[in-house]
ROSEMI-152155 format. One record per residue (C-alpha): residue number from 1; residue in three letters; x, y, z. Coordinates in Angstrom, 1 decimal. Layout:
ROSEMI-152155
NUM/ala/X/Y/Z
...
//
This chain:
ROSEMI-152155
1/met/18.2/-11.9/-15.1
2/val/16.0/-10.2/-17.7
3/thr/12.4/-9.7/-16.9
4/ser/10.2/-9.3/-20.0
5/val/6.7/-9.4/-18.4
6/pro/4.4/-7.1/-20.4
7/arg/3.6/-4.1/-18.2
8/leu/2.1/-0.7/-18.2
9/val/1.6/2.1/-15.7
10/val/-1.8/3.8/-15.1
11/ala/-1.2/7.4/-14.2
12/ala/-3.0/10.8/-14.1
13/pro/-2.4/14.5/-14.0
14/ala/-3.8/14.7/-10.5
15/ser/-5.5/12.7/-7.7
16/gly/-9.2/12.1/-8.3
17/ser/-8.9/11.6/-12.1
18/gly/-10.0/8.0/-12.0
19/lys/-6.7/6.0/-11.7
20/thr/-8.1/3.4/-9.3
21/thr/-11.2/2.8/-11.4
22/val/-9.2/2.4/-14.6
23/ala/-6.3/0.4/-13.1
24/thr/-8.6/-2.0/-11.2
25/gly/-11.0/-2.4/-14.1
26/leu/-8.2/-3.0/-16.4
27/met/-6.7/-5.7/-14.1
28/ala/-10.1/-7.4/-13.8
29/ala/-10.8/-7.2/-17.6
30/phe/-7.5/-8.7/-18.4
31/ala/-8.0/-11.4/-15.8
32/ala/-11.4/-12.2/-17.3
33/arg/-9.6/-12.9/-20.6
34/gly/-7.7/-15.7/-18.8
35/leu/-4.5/-13.8/-18.3
36/ala/-2.5/-14.0/-15.1
37/val/-2.3/-10.4/-14.0
38/ser/0.2/-9.0/-11.6
39/pro/-1.2/-6.0/-9.7
40/his/1.0/-3.2/-8.3
41/lys/0.5/0.2/-6.6
42/val/3.0/3.0/-6.5
43/gly/3.5/4.5/-3.1
44/pro/2.7/3.4/0.5
45/asp/-1.1/3.0/0.0
46/tyr/-2.5/-0.2/1.6
47/ile/-6.2/0.1/0.5
48/asp/-6.0/0.1/-3.4
49/pro/-4.0/-3.2/-3.4
50/gly/-6.9/-4.9/-1.7
51/tyr/-9.1/-4.0/-4.7
52/his/-6.4/-5.0/-7.0
53/ala/-6.2/-8.5/-5.3
54/leu/-10.0/-8.8/-5.7
55/ala/-9.7/-8.0/-9.4
56/thr/-6.8/-10.4/-10.2
57/gly/-6.9/-13.2/-7.6
58/arg/-3.2/-12.3/-6.7
59/val/-1.8/-10.4/-3.8
60/gly/-1.5/-6.6/-4.5
61/arg/2.0/-5.3/-4.0
62/asn/3.5/-1.8/-3.5
63/leu/6.3/-0.2/-5.3
64/asp/7.6/2.7/-3.1
65/ala/11.0/4.2/-4.1
66/tyr/11.1/6.3/-0.9
67/leu/10.5/3.4/1.6
68/cys/12.5/0.8/-0.2
69/gly/14.9/2.8/-2.4
70/pro/14.9/3.1/-6.2
71/glu/17.3/0.1/-6.4
72/leu/14.6/-2.3/-5.1
73/ile/11.8/-1.2/-7.4
74/gly/12.8/-3.6/-10.3
75/pro/13.5/-6.6/-8.0
76/leu/10.3/-6.2/-6.1
77/phe/8.3/-5.9/-9.3
78/ala/10.0/-9.0/-10.8
79/his/9.3/-10.9/-7.6
80/gly/5.6/-10.1/-7.7
81/ala/5.2/-10.5/-11.5
82/ser/7.0/-13.8/-11.7
83/gly/5.0/-16.2/-13.8
84/cys/2.4/-13.6/-14.9
85/asp/1.2/-12.8/-18.4
86/ile/0.9/-9.0/-17.8
87/ala/1.4/-6.5/-15.0
88/val/-0.7/-3.3/-14.3
89/val/0.9/-0.7/-12.1
90/glu/-1.4/2.0/-10.6
91/gly/0.3/5.3/-10.0
92/val/0.0/7.7/-7.0
93/met/-1.2/11.3/-7.0
94/gly/-0.2/13.1/-10.2
95/leu/2.3/11.5/-12.6
96/tyr/5.2/13.7/-11.5
97/asp/4.3/14.1/-7.8
98/gly/6.7/12.5/-5.4
99/ala/8.1/12.9/-1.9
100/ala/7.9/16.5/-0.8
101/gly/11.2/18.4/-1.5
102/glu/12.8/15.3/-3.1
103/gly/12.3/16.0/-6.8
104/glu/11.0/12.9/-8.7
105/leu/11.7/10.5/-5.8
106/ala/8.8/8.1/-5.2
107/ser/6.8/9.6/-8.1
108/thr/4.9/7.5/-10.6
109/ala/7.1/8.9/-13.3
110/gln/10.3/7.6/-11.5
111/val/8.8/4.2/-11.0
112/ala/7.7/4.0/-14.7
113/lys/11.3/4.9/-15.7
114/leu/12.8/2.3/-13.3
115/leu/10.4/-0.3/-14.8
116/arg/11.0/0.8/-18.4
117/ala/7.2/0.8/-18.7
118/pro/4.9/2.8/-20.9
119/val/2.4/5.1/-19.2
120/val/-1.4/5.4/-19.8
121/leu/-2.6/8.8/-18.7
122/val/-6.1/8.9/-17.3
123/val/-7.5/12.4/-17.8
124/asp/-10.6/13.8/-16.1
125/ala/-12.2/15.5/-19.1
126/ser/-15.4/16.6/-17.4
127/ser/-14.7/20.3/-17.6
128/gln/-12.7/20.7/-20.8
129/ser/-12.6/20.0/-24.5
130/arg/-9.8/21.4/-26.7
131/ser/-7.6/22.2/-23.6
132/val/-7.1/18.5/-23.1
133/ala/-4.6/18.5/-26.0
134/ala/-2.4/21.1/-24.2
135/leu/-2.6/19.2/-20.9
136/val/-1.6/15.9/-22.6
137/his/1.2/17.6/-24.6
138/gly/2.6/19.1/-21.4
139/phe/2.7/15.8/-19.5
140/ala/4.1/13.9/-22.5
141/ser/6.9/16.4/-23.1
142/trp/7.9/17.3/-19.5
143/asp/10.3/14.4/-19.2
144/pro/11.4/12.7/-22.4
145/glu/12.4/9.6/-20.5
146/val/8.7/9.0/-19.5
147/arg/6.9/7.4/-22.4
148/ile/3.2/8.2/-22.4
149/gly/1.8/5.6/-24.7
150/gly/-1.9/6.5/-24.6
151/val/-4.7/8.4/-23.0
152/ile/-7.9/7.2/-21.4
153/leu/-10.5/10.0/-21.2
154/asn/-12.6/9.7/-18.1
155/lys/-16.0/11.3/-17.1
156/val/-16.9/12.1/-20.7
157/gly/-20.4/13.6/-20.8
158/ser/-21.7/12.8/-24.3
159/asp/-20.9/11.7/-27.8
160/arg/-20.4/15.3/-28.8
161/his/-18.0/15.9/-25.9
162/glu/-16.1/12.8/-26.9
163/ala/-15.8/14.0/-30.5
164/leu/-14.4/17.3/-29.4
165/leu/-11.8/15.6/-27.2
166/arg/-10.7/13.2/-29.9
167/glu/-10.4/16.0/-32.5
168/ala/-8.3/18.0/-30.1
169/leu/-6.0/15.1/-29.4
170/asp/-5.5/14.0/-33.0
171/ala/-2.6/16.4/-33.3
172/ser/-1.0/15.5/-30.0
173/gly/0.5/12.2/-31.3
174/val/-0.8/10.4/-28.2
175/pro/-3.5/7.9/-29.1
176/val/-6.8/7.7/-27.3
177/leu/-7.1/4.2/-25.9
178/gly/-10.3/4.5/-24.0
179/val/-13.3/6.7/-23.3
180/leu/-15.3/6.2/-20.0
181/arg/-18.6/7.8/-19.2
182/arg/-19.9/8.5/-15.7
183/val/-21.3/5.3/-14.1
184/lys/-22.6/5.6/-10.5
185/gln/-22.1/2.0/-9.4
186/val/-18.3/2.3/-10.0
187/asp/-18.1/4.7/-7.1
188/thr/-16.5/3.3/-3.9
189/pro/-17.2/4.8/-0.5
190/ser/-14.5/6.9/1.3
191/arg/-14.0/8.1/4.8
192/his/-11.3/9.9/6.8
193/leu/-8.3/8.0/5.3
194/gly/-9.6/7.2/1.8
195/leu/-11.5/4.3/0.3
196/val/-13.1/1.8/2.7
197/pro/-11.0/-1.4/2.5
198/val/-12.2/-4.5/0.8
199/ala/-12.2/-6.5/4.1
200/glu/-15.0/-4.2/5.4
201/arg/-17.3/-4.4/2.4
202/arg/-16.4/-7.5/0.5
203/ala/-19.7/-8.2/-1.2
204/ala/-20.1/-4.6/-2.3
205/ala/-16.4/-4.4/-3.3
206/val/-16.9/-7.5/-5.6
207/glu/-19.8/-5.7/-7.3
208/ala/-17.7/-2.5/-7.6
209/val/-14.8/-4.3/-9.2
210/ala/-17.1/-6.1/-11.6
211/ala/-18.6/-2.7/-12.5
212/met/-15.1/-1.2/-13.1
213/ala/-14.2/-4.2/-15.3
214/ala/-17.4/-3.8/-17.3
215/gln/-16.8/-0.1/-17.8
216/val/-13.2/-0.6/-18.9
217/glu/-14.2/-3.5/-21.2
218/ala/-16.8/-1.4/-22.9
219/gly/-14.9/1.8/-23.2
220/cys/-11.2/0.8/-23.7
221/asp/-9.3/-0.9/-26.5
222/leu/-7.9/-3.8/-24.5
223/asp/-6.0/-5.2/-27.4
224/ala/-4.2/-1.9/-27.9
225/leu/-3.5/-1.6/-24.2
226/ala/-2.1/-5.2/-24.1
227/gly/0.0/-4.3/-27.2
228/leu/1.3/-1.2/-25.4
229/ala/2.3/-3.4/-22.4
230/arg/4.2/-5.8/-24.6
231/gly/6.3/-2.9/-25.8
232/ala/7.8/-2.3/-22.4
233/gly/11.6/-2.5/-22.4
234/ala/13.4/-5.5/-21.0
235/leu/14.2/-5.2/-17.3
236/ser/17.6/-6.5/-16.2
237/cys/17.5/-7.4/-12.5
238/glu/17.3/-10.3/-10.1
239/pro/13.9/-10.8/-8.5
240/trp/13.8/-9.9/-4.9
241/glu/13.6/-12.9/-2.6
242/pro/13.3/-12.9/1.2
243/pro/16.5/-14.3/2.7
244/val/15.9/-17.8/4.1
245/val/17.3/-18.4/7.6
246/pro/17.9/-22.1/8.5
247/val/16.3/-22.8/11.8
248/gly/15.2/-25.8/13.8
249/glu/12.0/-25.2/15.7
250/arg/9.9/-22.6/14.1
251/ala/8.2/-19.8/16.1
252/val/4.5/-19.0/15.8
253/val/4.0/-15.3/15.0
254/ala/0.4/-14.1/15.3
255/val/-0.5/-11.4/12.8
256/ala/-3.6/-9.2/13.4
257/gly/-6.1/-9.1/10.5
258/gly/-9.8/-8.8/9.9
259/pro/-11.7/-5.5/9.2
260/ala/-10.0/-3.5/11.9
261/phe/-6.4/-4.3/10.8
262/thr/-6.1/-4.4/7.1
263/phe/-2.8/-2.6/6.4
264/ser/0.1/-4.9/5.7
265/tyr/2.7/-5.3/3.0
266/ala/2.8/-8.8/1.5
267/glu/6.6/-9.0/1.8
268/his/6.3/-8.7/5.6
269/ala/4.7/-12.2/6.0
270/glu/7.1/-13.6/3.4
271/leu/10.1/-12.2/5.3
272/leu/8.8/-13.6/8.6
273/thr/8.2/-17.0/7.1
274/ala/11.7/-17.1/5.5
275/ala/13.2/-16.1/8.8
276/gly/11.7/-19.1/10.5
277/ala/8.2/-18.1/11.6
278/asp/4.9/-19.8/11.1
279/val/2.7/-16.8/10.4
280/val/-0.8/-17.3/11.8
281/pro/-3.5/-14.6/11.2
282/phe/-6.2/-13.8/13.7
283/asp/-9.0/-11.3/14.0
284/pro/-9.1/-9.1/17.1
285/leu/-12.8/-8.4/16.5
286/arg/-13.8/-12.0/16.6
287/asp/-11.1/-14.3/18.2
288/glu/-11.1/-14.4/21.9
289/arg/-7.7/-16.1/22.1
290/leu/-4.4/-15.7/20.4
291/pro/-3.3/-18.5/18.1
292/glu/-2.0/-21.6/19.8
293/gly/1.7/-21.3/20.7
294/thr/2.0/-17.6/19.9
295/ala/5.6/-16.5/20.5
296/gly/5.3/-13.1/18.9
297/leu/2.7/-10.6/17.8
298/val/2.5/-8.3/14.8
299/ile/-0.3/-5.7/14.7
300/gly/-0.2/-3.5/11.6
301/gly/-2.3/-0.6/10.5
302/gly/-6.0/-0.2/9.9
303/phe/-9.0/1.4/11.5
304/pro/-9.4/0.5/15.1
305/glu/-11.0/3.9/15.7
306/val/-14.0/2.6/13.6
307/tyr/-14.3/-0.6/15.6
308/ala/-13.2/0.7/19.1
309/gly/-16.4/-0.5/20.7
310/glu/-16.1/-4.0/19.4
311/leu/-12.4/-4.2/20.1
312/ser/-13.0/-3.1/23.6
313/ala/-15.8/-5.6/24.1
314/asn/-13.5/-8.5/23.3
315/glu/-12.1/-8.5/26.8
316/pro/-10.6/-12.1/26.7
317/leu/-8.4/-11.2/23.8
318/arg/-7.3/-7.8/25.3
319/ala/-6.3/-9.7/28.4
320/ala/-4.4/-12.3/26.4
321/val/-2.5/-9.5/24.6
322/gly/-1.7/-7.9/27.9
323/ala/-0.4/-11.1/29.4
324/leu/1.7/-11.8/26.3
325/ala/3.3/-8.3/26.6
326/arg/4.0/-8.9/30.3
327/ser/5.8/-12.1/29.5
328/gly/8.3/-10.2/27.4
329/ala/7.3/-11.7/24.1
330/pro/8.2/-9.7/21.0
331/met/5.4/-7.3/19.7
332/ala/5.6/-5.1/16.7
333/ala/2.8/-2.6/16.4
334/glu/2.3/0.1/13.7
335/cys/-0.2/2.9/13.9
336/ala/-3.5/1.0/14.4
337/gly/-1.5/-1.5/16.4
338/leu/-0.1/1.3/18.5
339/leu/-3.7/2.5/19.3
340/tyr/-4.8/-1.0/20.2
341/leu/-2.0/-1.4/22.7
342/cys/-2.9/1.9/24.5
343/arg/-4.8/2.2/27.7
344/glu/-7.8/3.6/25.9
345/leu/-9.0/4.7/22.5
346/asp/-11.7/7.4/22.4
347/gly/-12.6/6.5/26.0
348/gln/-12.9/2.8/25.2
349/pro/-10.6/0.4/27.1
350/met/-7.9/-1.2/24.9
351/cys/-5.1/-3.6/25.8
352/gly/-3.4/-1.4/28.4
353/val/0.1/-2.5/27.3
354/leu/1.2/1.1/27.0
355/asp/0.5/3.8/29.6
356/ala/-0.9/6.1/26.9
357/ser/-4.4/7.2/25.6
358/ala/-5.5/7.6/22.0
359/arg/-8.2/9.7/20.5
360/met/-9.5/10.8/17.1
361/ser/-8.3/14.3/15.9
362/glu/-9.4/16.8/13.2
363/arg/-5.8/17.0/12.0
364/leu/-4.5/14.7/9.3
365/thr/-0.9/13.6/9.8
366/leu/0.5/12.5/6.5
367/gly/4.0/12.2/5.0
368/tyr/7.2/10.3/4.6
369/arg/9.7/10.2/7.5
370/asp/13.4/9.5/7.9
371/ala/13.9/7.7/11.2
372/val/16.6/6.2/13.3
373/ala/16.2/3.7/16.1
374/val/16.9/5.5/19.4
375/gly/17.8/2.3/21.3
376/asp/17.8/-1.4/20.9
377/ser/14.5/-3.2/20.4
378/val/13.1/-6.4/19.1
379/leu/13.0/-4.9/15.6
380/ala/16.2/-2.9/15.3
381/ala/19.6/-2.2/17.0
382/ala/20.2/1.4/18.1
383/gly/21.2/3.5/15.2
384/thr/19.4/1.5/12.6
385/arg/18.1/3.9/9.9
386/met/14.8/3.3/8.2
387/arg/12.3/5.3/6.1
388/gly/8.7/5.3/7.0
389/his/5.3/6.8/6.3
390/glu/2.7/8.3/8.6
391/phe/-1.0/8.5/7.8
392/his/-3.6/9.0/10.5
393/arg/-6.1/11.3/12.1
394/thr/-5.5/10.3/15.7
395/val/-3.3/11.5/18.6
396/val/-1.6/9.4/21.2
397/glu/-0.7/11.1/24.5
398/pro/2.1/11.0/25.4
399/gly/3.6/10.6/21.9
400/ala/6.7/8.8/23.2
401/gly/7.6/6.6/26.1
402/ala/10.6/6.7/28.4
403/ala/12.4/4.7/25.7
404/pro/11.1/6.0/22.3
405/ala/11.0/3.8/19.2
406/trp/12.3/6.3/16.7
407/gly/14.0/9.6/16.3
408/val/12.3/11.4/13.4
409/arg/14.1/14.1/11.4
410/ala/11.2/15.8/9.5
411/pro/9.0/17.7/9.3
412/glu/10.4/18.5/12.8
413/arg/13.0/16.8/14.9
414/arg/11.2/14.6/17.6
415/val/11.1/11.3/19.2
416/glu/8.2/9.0/18.7
417/gly/6.7/5.7/19.8
418/phe/7.4/3.2/22.6
419/val/9.9/0.5/23.4
420/gln/9.4/-1.5/26.6
421/arg/10.5/-5.0/27.2
422/gly/9.5/-6.9/24.0
423/val/7.2/-4.2/22.7
424/his/8.0/-1.9/19.7
425/ala/5.0/0.4/19.0
426/ser/5.0/3.4/16.7
427/tyr/2.9/5.5/14.3
428/leu/5.5/4.8/11.6
429/his/4.6/2.4/8.8
430/thr/7.8/0.8/7.4
431/his/8.6/-1.6/4.6
432/trp/10.7/-4.4/5.9
433/ala/12.1/-5.4/2.5
434/ser/14.3/-2.3/2.8
435/glu/15.9/-3.8/5.9
436/pro/15.5/-7.6/6.0
437/gly/17.3/-7.7/9.3
438/val/14.2/-6.4/11.0
439/ala/12.3/-9.6/10.3
440/arg/15.3/-11.8/11.2
441/arg/15.8/-10.0/14.5
442/phe/12.2/-10.2/15.4
443/val/11.8/-13.9/14.7
444/glu/15.1/-14.7/16.5
445/arg/13.7/-12.9/19.6
446/cys/10.5/-14.9/19.2
447/arg/12.5/-18.1/19.2
448/thr/14.6/-17.2/22.2
449/ser/12.5/-15.1/24.5
//
């Protein structure tokens, strides 16, 4: 199948250049013109897709060549972009930055090549003038397979500054497709793990996205950008689809959500549904009971450390989660979910499913991981290999149970996480599209346990 959805990739020389502002504003500006916009994010980031969804009215999706493999980038893109008029892909870090020690793997440049998509380079021009031409020339010539179709100059200080930048870029052969000035209301608050998620500040986030859209509309040539997107090469691949498992009675799988648990890949719910589950969201901050008929529980990532007091105060739900675990029902917990299942978090009582305590730390743990299932669990058979990502400023003690969840190869060899009865809890974020058997196995256990 040939996918011809117009598309472009928004990249930058480095983090902090303004990719999120430009990409989100561009999505919202195109949507305001009546286009169906498909939003995507390179890498494992969970937070930016929330802003993308707000801008487009469609679920934000990740494209991570490390977690899912390069071979799934095209199919996952085609799945998300089906029926859309245009797709905008926000890059990660600098254009050519990827997984440490893995060359171009998982870089924005690799994803742009896999999608045959032109790149718009967002340059922070706040401290340069003529040098911008050398920077753009270097990025445009580094890899001839990466097509940089235009530049958007960000944080431009004045009309004079803009004129100097444009003059310098005239000889580069890369057109200037936008110029953005500093606008305070576009700023979005950050904390220890990046931007504050949409679910925690929805009204303010709506205002921020509207401001981004207005800035992009005023400062960018939307017609030229749409034309660039239409020049993307045809993509020959079959769209990814979750494999459907014929079942009789469906199992209710409760999925934690709300402000404390905002991290989840859209494909996980789709895989669970296709495997025979009725996916029912609940909010551990507000709901005192699990959804009716819950046969399994999925608790993804998020910020329980920010809401530890409120989570602890919801004693009825903590008791219900503990009772479900004791019954042997399947539970899959990642990072924030791991913390919630501990005995305590920063001294506040949690669910007590795991004989471990969690606390905030000064140290940031960040990076891709190669992992292998140490033993059998509700998610994977022993020996199953998956790739994951860690991103947290917390510590769990002990770091592994008597039956660990994963053996991790780098940055040092270690075991990590907990497997006990139906519980699989770990710091590792994984993308189940890379191993659909995970969802099938989990739902099957929910139906038979």
